[in-house]
N, C-alpha and C positions, 0 to 999 in steps of 0.2 A: 449670519444673522440676519433676520428680516427686520424691517424697520418698525413693524407692529409689534414682534415680540420684545425688542428693545424698548419700546415706550411703555409695554405692559409691565414689562420688568422694573422700570423706572416708577411706575403709579403704585406697584404693589409694594416696593421698599419704602415709598413715601408715607403709604397709609398705614402700613404696619408701625410707623413712627419710629424708623432707625434717624440716627443724626444725619442730617442734610449732607455735612460734609463726608460722612461715611457713605451716604448714596452716590454721591458724585463719584467717589474713589472707586467703587464697586462697578459703577457703570463704564468708569473709564478703562478698568481691566477686563472685564466679562468678554468683550469682543475679541480680544487677544488671545484670551484662554481658550475662546472655542475656535481659533484658527480663522476667524472672518477676517481679521487685518494682523499686519506682522506689528504687533505693538504691545510690547510685554511690561511687565510691573516696573522694570528699569525705566523704560520711555515715559511712563506714567509719570514717575518719581522726578524725572529731569522735566516734563512739562510742568508740574506743579511748582519747582523751583523756579523756571524761567517765568512762570506767570506771575510769580511775584515780584521779580526784577524789573520793576516798574517805577520810575520817578514819579509817573503820575499818581499812583496808587499811594505813594507815602503819605499824600496829604489827608487820606481817609482817618488814619489814627490820631493826626495833629488835629483835625477839626472837631474828632470827638473828644479830645483832652480840651480844647478850647471851649466846648459847650458844657463840659463838666465844671470848668473853671466859672463861667457865668453863671450856671445854676449855684454852685456853692456862693457866689457873690452876690446872689440876690437881686441879678440884673432885672428879672420880670418883673418885680414889685415896682420898681423905679420908672420902668418904661408904662406900665399900666396906669399909675398914677398921673403922668404927664399925658397921655392921651385921653382919661378921663377927666381932666381938667378942662378940656375942649369941648367934650362932646357928653360928658356925663349927665348934664341937667337936659338933654334930649330926650324923647322916645327911644327906648332901647340903647340909651347912650353907653352904659355899662357893660352889656353884652357886647355892642359893637366895639368898645375898647378891648375886650377879650380877643376878638377876632384880630383886631389892628395889631395887639400885643404878641399874638401867636405870630404873625406875618413877620414883624421885627426879629422876635428871638429866633425864628426860622433862619434868618439871616445871619444871625450870630451862631447857631449850633449846628446847622446843617442835618439835622437830626430832628425825626418825627417824634418818638417816644420820650426824647430829651424835652421838646417843647410841651409836650402833654404833661408831662411830671412838673418841670419847672413853672410855667404859666398856671396849670391846674392846681397845683398844692397852695397857691396863695389867691388866686381869682374865685373858685369856687365856693370856699367858705364865706369870702366878701360877697358875692351874689345872692347867697343863701341867707346872709344875713339882712340883706334888702329885700327878702320876702319872694325872691325867684324861686321856682321850684328846682329841686335838686337835681333831678334827673335831665330836665332843660339844660341847667348849667354845665353839668357834666358831657352833655352831648356837644355842645358848642366846643368845648376844649377838646374833646376826642375828635372831632371833624375838623377844626381848625389847626389842630396840632399836625394834621396830616401835610400841610403846607409846608412843613419842616424839612422835605425831600423834593419838595418842588421850587420854592423860591430859593435862589442861590445864596450863599453857596452850599451845593448839595452833595452828599455822600453818594448818592445813588447817581447822579451826573458824572462824578469822577469815575465810578465803577462802569459805566456804561462806557466812557469815552475810551477806557482801557480796552472793553470787549469789543467795541466798534471803529475803533481806530479814528475816532472823531476828536475833534478840538473841544477840551473841556472850558475853555474861556468862551467858545460859541455857544455851548450849551447853558453856560451862567447866564450869558446875556439874553440868550433866547428864553428863558425862563421865567424873566421879571414879569412880562406883560400876562401870561398864563396865571402864574402865581397870583399876582394882583387881582385879576379876574374873577379867580375862584374865590377869594377872600372877599370881593364886593357883594358876590352871589350870596355868600354866607350871612352877611351883614344885611342884604335884603329880606332873608327869611326871619333874621332877629326882629327886625323892624317889624315885620308882618305878625309875628307871633306874639310879639310885645302889645302890638295895637289889638290884636284880637282878643289876649288874654287879659289885659291891663296891668298896672303896676302899681306899686305901694308909693305914691308920690311923696308921702311925707317921709318915709324912710330914704327914698332915693335922695331926696332934699338935704336931708341930714347929711348923709355920707358925702353928697357932693360938696356942702358947705366945707366939712372936715378939710377936703382937698383943695378946694378954692381958696381958703383961708391961708393955706400954704403962701400962695401967691405966685406967680408965673415965673418970676427971676428965680425964686427958691428951688421949684420944680424943675425949671431948665438947668439948674447948676446941679442939682441930683442926678439928673438924666442924663445930661449932655454927653458925658464919657460913653454911656450905654448906646445913646443915639449915634455917636460918632463910631462906633465899631463896624457897623456894615458899610459905612461909606469908607472908612479906611481899607477893609478887606477888599471889596468889589472894586473901589476905586483904583487901588494899587493894580488889579487884574485888568481892568477895562482899559486904564491908561497905557497898558505896556509895560509897566514899571517890573512886574514881576510875573511868573507863574501862579497858577492856583496853588501849586505846593508851597511855594516861596511864600504866599500870601498866607497859607495856613500855618506857617512858623510865625509870621508875624502876628496873627490873631492870638496864638498862644501867648508870646510875649506880650504884647498889648493887653491880653485878659490880666494876666499875673500883675502887670504893673498898675492896671487900673483898680483891680479887687484888694490888692496888698496896700498900695500907697494912698490911693484918692478914696475909696470907699472903705478901706480897713475891714472888709468882712471876711477876708482869708488872712491867716496868718502864715509866716514862713515854713513854721512846722508842718503845716497842713499839705505842703506840696509834695511830699513823697507819697501820700494817701491819695491824692488826685492823680498824679502818674501811675501809680499801682493800680487804682480803680480803671483808668483808662486802659491800661494794658490788659486789665483783667476782660475788660469788654470786648477790646479789639482781637485778641487771640483766637476767639471763636469765629469771627468774622474773616479772620486771616486764613484759618485752615478751610473755610467755605470757599474762600475767592481762589486759593491756591488748587483745591480737588476740583472746581469748577473749571477752571482754565484745562487742567487735564480733560476733563469731560468734554470741554468744547472742542479740543483736539482731536478726540476720538470723533465725536459727530463730523468733523471735517474730512478726516481720512475716510469716514464711511461714505461720505457725500449726501448725509442725511438733509442739511440744509437745503440744498440743490433740489433734492427728490421731493421734498415738502413743497417748496416754493413751485417746482412745475405741476404738482398735484393739486394745489390751490388754485392756480392761474389756469389750469385745464379744466376745472369745474366752471370757473365764470372769469371773463376779462374786464366786470364791471368794477370800476374801481370804487365805487361807493359800497358795494356789496363786499367787496374783499377787505377794505378798511372797517367795515363794521363787526366781519367776522374776526379780523385781528385784534380788535379792542374787547370783544367777547372773552376771546381766549384769554387775552391780558387780564381781564377783571376775574374770571375762574381762578387764573393761576394765583393771582394775588389775594385770593380767599384761603389759599391752602398752604402756601410758601411765602417766605419773608422777602422783601423786595430784592436784596442785594443777589440771593442765589436765582431768584426769577429772571434778574438783568442778565445774569451770566447763562442762563438757560435759553431763554428767549431771544437774544441779540442775534447768536448765529443763524436761528431759524427764521427772524421776522426781516433781517436786514435785506438778504436776498430778494424778498416778496416785495419789500418796500421800494427797493432800487429799481426793480421791474415796474413798478406803478409809478417810478419817477417821484417818489418821496424824498426828500431830503433826509441823510441819516441823522441830523441836528434834529430836525423836526419829528422824527420817530422816536428820538430819545426823550423829547419832551411829551409828547401823549404816551408813550410807554410807562414813563414815570408817574404822571398824572393818573393812569389805570392802576398801577401798582400801589401808588397813594391810597387809591380809594380802597384797596383790598386790606389797608391796615386798619380800615374801621369796620370792616364787614366780618361775620364769622364765617368759618370755624376757626380762624388762626388770626384774626385782626389783634395785632400788638396793641395799638392805641386803646382798644376795647379792655384788653387786660390790664393795662396800665392804671387806665380811669377807673375800672371797675375796684381794682385793688386799693385805691387812695380813697374811695367816697363809700364802698361796701355795697354799691348798687348791684344787682343780680346783672349777669353778663346780658342775657336775653332783653332784660328790660331796657337796659341801655341801648342795645342795637337797635330795638324797636323806636327808640326815641332818636335815633340819628337818621332815620330813613327820610325825613323831609330835607334834611342838610345835604344827605346823599342824592338826592333828587336834583337839588341845585348844582351839585359836584358834577352830576352826569349832564345837565344842560350845559354847564361849561365846557365839559369835555368835547362833547360833540361840534361847540364852536371851534375849541382847539385843533380839533382832527379835520375838520372840514374848511376852516380858514386859517390856512398856512401861515398868512401875513401875521397873526396874532404872536407866533413864535418866531418867523423868520426877517420881520421888519427891522427889528434894532439889530441883528447880526450884521445886514446888509447895510444898515446906516453907519454902525461904527467900525464897520470892517475896513 
């Protein structure tokens, strides 16, 4: 089976909207059925099971449940009010507070759609009530929500670490500066937009005064345990006390304790519902990861990653050109497929190319995740667009158009992250 026919079939199956897990399963079986390799259905099934036999991947459902607990517990509102206390009276203060809230919530949930849903459902009506355009408000949350897969702990980093045999802890550390940099650039655009279009200062002052009247001590008490969450999760990992998977367990337990006994926003009777919702969400991802593991095994046996690597490097040995080409491919793939299956497809293909160029696998994981995060806010399959559009009723294309300036800022950051490796690799080297 030729490499061209293999990827044409893959594209056709995806275009006709077969379930992604089924596509991976079919593409894993077909070469064996055609006699190209000695790799039958039983071997594919074994590869699927062995692909899930990973202590690292166990962190994925745990972080998903942790994010659901925080969403149910109304953590996002407490974070938003705390940040709004400091910058709400400045130009673009509250829109900037939304971006910062998304950054912190990302460090709690590890999920982009969860960040959009939890933060957007509370902050969009708040901003609209202060006179901001609803499309602009929704665009902020849609793009800033993408930080959910960049700022650690990130489910995408965990999946990539399993696919590339890289250290999840190193990926978590490496993702801090790039995630904060993207957040900073989004804040800069919010400031520019508000400076250019003006704000309703009267409404802003009224809402800021309401938050300010609570006082710093009260707001700190209300938000303290929410602010402490990423410190506990990431602190346990970076200090070497526990692995990312063990930290995920801690995040679930901590989330329940805080939301049940401190904030009292979740009742004990709600626990089964939260676990069932988490299981319902994860089971789809579970099958995709399992099928993608078999798909990756098939590509390895066919030696397609090495073939593609040689083809790309034969075209040009210019590192800048190859990196740009890799990023374009990642962005396009991110537009049409979700980030988890994309990581499973692209990692075995891109890793040999990156290695040949002298790119560290951890650095590759960071800018791959950033590229795919951008795909979550671009049509036709941008999941953040669908979540935000569903919350507000804004037509998908209108919302996509409003995100363009934010995406431009995102791309500028991405270029810095790709071509200045120190932004990703400095912290891991210091904390190693």
